[in-house]
C-alpha positions, 0 to 999 in steps of 0.5 A, a space after each residue: 360184780 361181787 367183791 372179793 370180801 364177800 365173794 365165799 359169802 354169796 353161797 350162804 343160804 338167805 345171804 343177799 348182798 343188795 340191801 336194795 332189793 326186797 324179796 317181793 322185787 325176788 330170790 330168796 338168798 338161796 340160788 346159789 347155795 344150792 347150786 354150790 351143794 349140787 356141784 359139790 355132792 357131783 364132784 364139783 365145785 362153785 367158785 366166783 371171781 372177778 371177771 375180765 370185763 368186769 362183773 363177776 364170774 361165776 365157774 361151775 367145774 363138774 368132773 367127766 362122767 366115768 368114760 368120758 362120755 
């Protein structure tokens, strides 16, 4: 999961919460920042909260296109 105090921070560029991971292990800390930016630019949102079964639940919401199609 993502600790409550860190939930907004995961959307910042180059932020990686797992200090044990190196850049060689994968990830530059850009994916969630890019995903949120794309969502916002399309009138949507990307959020994170605690999942009912434990762990993190990321939710992407985008508006329906005009005409509902």
